[in-house]
Residue frames as a rotation matrix with the C-alpha (Angstrom) as fourth column:
MET 1
-0.665 0.283 -0.692 3.45
0.212 -0.816 -0.537 0.33
-0.716 -0.504 0.483 21.03
ALA 2
0.221 0.850 0.478 0.19
0.862 0.059 -0.504 1.38
-0.456 0.524 -0.719 19.37
ILE 3
-0.379 -0.336 0.862 0.37
0.798 -0.591 0.120 4.05
0.470 0.733 0.492 16.68
THR 4
0.586 0.686 0.431 -1.93
0.341 -0.691 0.637 6.22
0.735 -0.226 -0.639 18.79
ASP 5
0.801 -0.368 -0.472 0.87
0.460 -0.127 0.879 6.36
-0.384 -0.921 0.068 21.38
TRP 6
-0.123 -0.870 0.478 3.38
0.992 -0.108 0.059 7.70
0.001 0.481 0.877 18.83
PRO 7
-0.542 -0.085 -0.836 4.13
0.168 -0.986 -0.009 11.43
-0.824 -0.145 0.548 18.50
ALA 8
0.455 0.883 -0.113 1.54
0.073 -0.164 -0.984 12.96
-0.887 0.439 -0.140 16.18
ASP 9
0.423 -0.306 -0.853 4.06
-0.830 -0.510 -0.229 13.89
-0.365 0.804 -0.469 13.48
GLU 10
-0.721 -0.692 0.027 5.20
-0.640 0.681 0.356 10.25
-0.265 0.240 -0.934 13.21
ARG 11
-0.180 0.747 0.641 1.73
0.095 0.661 -0.744 8.72
-0.979 -0.073 -0.190 12.75
PRO 12
-0.710 -0.220 0.669 1.11
0.625 0.241 0.743 7.82
-0.324 0.945 -0.034 9.09
ARG 13
0.210 0.866 0.454 -2.22
0.964 -0.260 0.051 9.62
0.162 0.427 -0.889 8.67
GLU 14
0.763 0.045 -0.644 -1.08
0.326 -0.888 0.325 12.75
-0.558 -0.458 -0.692 10.44
LYS 15
-0.304 -0.946 -0.115 2.20
0.195 -0.180 0.964 12.72
-0.933 0.270 0.239 8.52
LEU 16
-0.431 0.244 0.869 0.26
0.901 0.170 0.399 12.44
-0.050 0.955 -0.293 5.26
MET 17
0.628 0.774 0.082 -1.89
0.774 -0.632 0.042 15.44
0.084 0.037 -0.996 6.18
GLN 18
0.681 -0.402 -0.612 1.07
0.096 -0.779 0.619 17.56
-0.726 -0.481 -0.492 7.31
LYS 19
-0.205 -0.944 -0.258 3.74
-0.327 -0.183 0.927 16.63
-0.922 0.275 -0.271 4.77
GLY 20
0.166 0.349 -0.922 1.86
-0.982 -0.024 -0.186 15.06
-0.087 0.937 0.339 1.86
VAL 21
0.903 0.335 0.268 1.44
-0.319 0.942 -0.102 11.50
-0.287 0.007 0.958 0.66
SER 22
0.677 -0.690 -0.257 4.87
-0.054 0.302 -0.952 11.38
0.734 0.658 0.167 -1.01
SER 23
-0.034 -0.703 0.710 6.53
-0.879 -0.317 -0.357 11.80
0.476 -0.636 -0.607 2.41
LEU 24
0.559 0.347 0.753 5.31
-0.722 0.650 0.236 8.36
-0.408 -0.676 0.614 3.52
SER 25
-0.670 -0.740 0.062 7.38
-0.663 0.633 0.399 5.20
-0.335 0.226 -0.915 3.27
ASP 26
-0.472 0.476 -0.742 5.93
-0.417 0.621 0.664 2.10
0.777 0.623 -0.094 1.62
ALA 27
-0.716 0.171 -0.677 5.31
0.588 0.670 -0.452 0.64
0.376 -0.722 -0.581 5.10
GLU 28
-0.808 0.426 -0.406 3.45
0.024 -0.666 -0.746 3.76
-0.588 -0.612 0.528 6.22
LEU 29
-0.538 0.627 -0.563 1.27
-0.833 -0.292 0.471 3.75
0.131 0.722 0.679 3.09
LEU 30
-0.489 0.326 -0.809 0.42
0.022 0.932 0.362 0.08
0.872 0.159 -0.463 3.60
ALA 31
-0.865 0.103 -0.492 -0.31
0.502 0.163 -0.849 0.73
-0.007 -0.981 -0.193 7.28
ILE 32
-0.740 0.638 -0.213 -2.96
-0.590 -0.768 -0.251 3.30
-0.324 -0.060 0.944 6.39
PHE 33
-0.175 0.688 -0.705 -4.82
-0.774 0.346 0.530 0.64
0.609 0.638 0.471 4.42
LEU 34
-0.536 -0.061 -0.842 -4.25
0.291 0.923 -0.252 -2.13
0.792 -0.380 -0.477 6.96
ARG 35
0.274 0.698 0.661 -5.75
-0.240 -0.616 0.750 0.27
0.931 -0.365 -0.001 9.56
VAL 36
0.650 0.005 0.760 -5.01
-0.760 0.010 0.650 -1.74
-0.004 -1.000 0.010 12.70
GLY 37
-0.419 -0.830 -0.368 -2.38
-0.715 0.551 -0.429 -4.10
0.559 0.083 -0.825 13.95
VAL 38
0.483 0.461 -0.745 -2.62
0.159 0.790 0.592 -6.95
0.861 -0.404 0.308 16.42
VAL 39
0.991 -0.124 0.051 -1.57
-0.069 -0.147 0.987 -7.28
-0.115 -0.981 -0.154 20.03
GLY 40
0.383 -0.924 0.014 2.09
0.328 0.150 0.933 -6.33
-0.863 -0.353 0.361 20.19
LYS 41
-0.621 -0.568 0.540 2.29
0.703 -0.098 0.705 -5.11
-0.347 0.817 0.460 16.58
SER 42
-0.162 0.519 -0.839 1.12
-0.222 -0.848 -0.482 -1.86
-0.961 0.108 0.253 15.05
ALA 43
0.844 0.485 0.230 -0.21
0.157 0.187 -0.970 -1.60
-0.514 0.854 0.082 11.52
VAL 44
0.592 -0.717 -0.369 3.19
-0.801 -0.469 -0.373 -0.19
0.094 0.516 -0.851 10.53
ASP 45
-0.300 -0.687 0.662 4.87
-0.717 0.620 0.318 -3.27
-0.629 -0.379 -0.679 12.04
LEU 46
0.282 0.491 0.824 2.57
0.205 0.808 -0.552 -5.53
-0.937 0.324 0.127 10.01
ALA 47
0.969 0.067 -0.238 3.34
-0.197 -0.370 -0.908 -3.54
-0.149 0.927 -0.345 6.88
ARG 48
0.137 -0.988 -0.064 7.08
-0.987 -0.142 0.080 -3.88
-0.088 0.053 -0.995 7.53
ASP 49
-0.208 -0.143 0.968 6.61
-0.299 0.951 0.076 -7.62
-0.931 -0.273 -0.241 8.05
LEU 50
0.748 0.554 0.367 4.88
0.210 0.327 -0.921 -7.83
-0.630 0.766 0.128 4.66
LEU 51
0.810 -0.477 -0.341 7.65
-0.574 -0.525 -0.629 -5.91
0.121 0.705 -0.699 2.92
ASN 52
-0.155 -0.901 0.405 10.33
-0.917 0.283 0.279 -8.02
-0.366 -0.328 -0.871 4.60
ALA 53
-0.028 0.222 0.975 8.55
-0.070 0.972 -0.224 -11.27
-0.997 -0.074 -0.012 3.72
PHE 54
0.648 0.451 0.614 7.76
0.535 0.305 -0.788 -10.43
-0.543 0.839 -0.043 0.10
GLY 55
-0.270 -0.951 0.148 10.46
0.822 -0.148 0.550 -7.91
-0.501 0.270 0.822 -0.80
SER 56
-0.996 -0.037 0.081 8.34
0.077 -0.824 0.561 -5.40
0.046 0.565 0.824 -2.71
LEU 57
-0.403 0.907 -0.124 4.88
-0.589 -0.361 -0.723 -3.89
-0.700 -0.219 0.679 -3.02
ASN 58
-0.087 0.351 -0.932 4.38
-0.955 0.236 0.178 -5.69
0.283 0.906 0.315 -6.32
ALA 59
-0.728 -0.246 -0.640 5.19
-0.129 0.966 -0.224 -9.05
0.673 -0.080 -0.735 -4.73
ILE 60
-0.875 0.479 0.075 2.77
-0.066 0.037 -0.997 -8.33
-0.480 -0.877 -0.001 -1.87
PHE 61
-0.155 0.884 -0.441 -0.04
-0.815 -0.367 -0.448 -7.51
-0.558 0.290 0.777 -4.29
ASN 62
0.025 0.116 -0.993 0.65
-0.839 0.543 0.042 -10.66
0.544 0.832 0.110 -6.30
ALA 63
-0.921 -0.351 0.170 0.83
-0.380 0.710 -0.593 -12.97
0.087 -0.611 -0.787 -3.29
SER 64
-0.362 0.805 -0.470 -1.93
0.178 0.555 0.813 -15.49
0.915 0.211 -0.344 -2.69
ALA 65
0.470 0.630 0.618 -4.39
-0.579 -0.309 0.754 -15.36
0.666 -0.713 0.220 0.19
HIS 66
0.880 -0.176 -0.441 -2.59
0.378 0.822 0.426 -18.35
0.287 -0.541 0.790 1.67
GLN 67
-0.084 -0.993 0.078 0.80
0.776 -0.114 -0.620 -16.62
0.625 0.008 0.781 1.50
ILE 68
-0.293 0.034 0.956 -0.49
-0.283 -0.958 -0.052 -13.39
0.913 -0.285 0.290 3.07
SER 69
0.629 0.668 0.397 -2.47
-0.569 0.048 0.821 -15.09
0.529 -0.742 0.411 5.82
ALA 70
0.509 -0.538 -0.671 0.60
0.588 0.788 -0.186 -17.15
0.629 -0.300 0.717 6.77
LEU 71
-0.576 -0.707 0.409 2.01
0.205 -0.610 -0.766 -14.00
0.791 -0.357 0.496 8.39
HIS 72
-0.425 0.381 -0.821 1.01
0.902 0.105 -0.418 -13.36
-0.073 -0.919 -0.388 12.01
GLY 73
-0.440 0.356 -0.824 -1.67
0.189 -0.860 -0.473 -10.66
-0.878 -0.364 0.311 12.12
MET 74
-0.653 0.200 -0.730 -2.62
-0.736 -0.395 0.550 -10.99
-0.178 0.897 0.405 8.48
GLY 75
-0.446 0.583 0.679 -5.85
0.211 0.806 -0.553 -12.73
-0.870 -0.103 -0.483 7.59
LEU 76
-0.348 0.381 0.857 -8.35
0.931 0.249 0.267 -12.87
-0.112 0.890 -0.442 4.76
SER 77
0.713 0.640 -0.286 -9.80
0.622 -0.766 -0.163 -9.46
-0.324 -0.062 -0.944 5.60
LYS 78
0.303 -0.692 -0.655 -6.43
-0.237 -0.720 0.652 -7.75
-0.923 -0.042 -0.383 5.26
TYR 79
-0.632 -0.454 0.629 -5.68
0.440 0.458 0.773 -9.81
-0.638 0.765 -0.090 2.13
CYS 80
0.160 0.793 0.588 -8.93
0.984 -0.082 -0.158 -8.50
-0.077 0.604 -0.793 0.62
GLN 81
0.756 0.048 -0.653 -7.98
0.166 -0.979 0.120 -4.94
-0.633 -0.200 -0.748 1.55
LEU 82
-0.250 -0.945 -0.209 -4.64
-0.148 -0.176 0.973 -5.33
-0.957 0.274 -0.096 -0.22
GLN 83
-0.560 0.099 0.823 -6.27
0.749 0.486 0.451 -6.84
-0.355 0.868 -0.346 -3.31
ALA 84
0.570 0.820 0.051 -8.78
0.788 -0.529 -0.315 -3.97
-0.231 0.220 -0.948 -3.43
ILE 85
0.432 -0.518 -0.739 -5.94
-0.154 -0.849 0.505 -1.41
-0.889 -0.104 -0.446 -3.29
PHE 86
-0.605 -0.731 0.316 -4.12
0.130 0.301 0.945 -3.21
-0.786 0.612 -0.087 -6.10
GLU 87
-0.255 0.596 0.761 -7.20
0.953 0.287 0.095 -3.38
-0.162 0.750 -0.641 -8.31
MET 88
0.744 0.523 -0.415 -8.15
0.490 -0.850 -0.192 0.24
-0.453 -0.060 -0.889 -7.64
SER 89
0.070 -0.826 -0.559 -4.61
-0.257 -0.557 0.790 1.33
-0.964 0.088 -0.252 -8.58
ARG 90
-0.683 -0.297 0.667 -4.68
0.465 0.528 0.711 -0.81
-0.563 0.796 -0.222 -11.71
ARG 91
0.200 0.862 0.465 -7.99
0.969 -0.104 -0.225 0.71
-0.145 0.496 -0.856 -12.80
ALA 92
0.705 0.011 -0.709 -6.82
0.122 -0.987 0.106 4.27
-0.698 -0.161 -0.697 -12.13
LEU 93
-0.367 -0.911 -0.187 -3.67
-0.188 -0.124 0.974 3.68
-0.911 0.392 -0.126 -14.21
SER 94
-0.526 0.254 0.812 -5.74
0.772 0.542 0.331 2.08
-0.356 0.801 -0.481 -16.97
GLU 95
0.609 0.788 -0.094 -8.07
0.706 -0.592 -0.388 5.11
-0.362 0.170 -0.917 -17.06
LYS 96
0.394 -0.543 -0.742 -5.12
-0.223 -0.839 0.496 7.47
-0.892 -0.030 -0.452 -17.32
LEU 97
-0.660 -0.696 0.285 -3.56
0.060 0.328 0.943 5.46
-0.749 0.639 -0.175 -20.14
GLN 98
-0.202 0.676 0.708 -6.85
0.942 0.333 -0.050 5.29
-0.269 0.657 -0.704 -22.06
GLN 99
0.739 0.558 -0.378 -7.31
0.488 -0.830 -0.270 9.06
-0.464 0.015 -0.886 -21.84
GLN 100
0.036 -0.820 -0.572 -3.86
-0.195 -0.567 0.800 9.90
-0.980 0.083 -0.180 -23.20
ASP 101
0.893 0.072 -0.445 -3.09
-0.446 0.009 -0.895 10.41
-0.061 0.997 0.040 -26.85
ILE 102
0.593 -0.714 0.372 -0.42
0.505 0.689 0.519 7.94
-0.627 -0.120 0.770 -27.81
PHE 103
-0.587 -0.719 0.372 0.71
0.759 -0.329 0.562 9.84
-0.282 0.612 0.739 -30.90
LYS 104
0.135 0.629 -0.766 -0.39
0.241 -0.770 -0.590 13.36
-0.961 -0.105 -0.256 -31.76
SER 105
0.517 0.002 -0.856 1.15
-0.749 -0.483 -0.454 13.53
-0.415 0.876 -0.248 -35.22
PRO 106
0.987 -0.150 -0.066 2.63
0.085 0.813 -0.576 11.21
0.140 0.563 0.815 -37.87
LYS 107
0.336 -0.920 0.200 6.07
-0.465 -0.347 -0.814 12.76
0.819 0.181 -0.545 -37.22
GLN 108
0.198 -0.229 0.953 6.15
-0.970 0.096 0.224 11.16
-0.143 -0.969 -0.203 -33.76
VAL 109
0.910 0.208 0.360 6.11
-0.174 0.977 -0.123 7.69
-0.377 0.050 0.925 -35.31
ARG 110
0.770 -0.624 -0.134 9.34
-0.091 0.100 -0.991 8.18
0.632 0.775 0.021 -37.29
């Protein structure tokens, strides 16, 4: 069943808007970035397939293009989307870490 056929409060984007991003499962978050599924599988189904195949978000983001595209419904375009998410997240975390003071006083080192 297509996500558009789901009740509005169960659709990932609508759920995010109503309940906040932290209310989404890993599969729902991935589905938002995957955007569309394939015949017979929604984007959430594809996201669940990824999580089942790789075991974690980190493993998905570190998988090769060949490994990702081996899954039905996943091709190079979706692989590129996943890599872009990973890199954007890495850069955002790097910015945050660079802006923080590591130690504010010599007493913190002791």
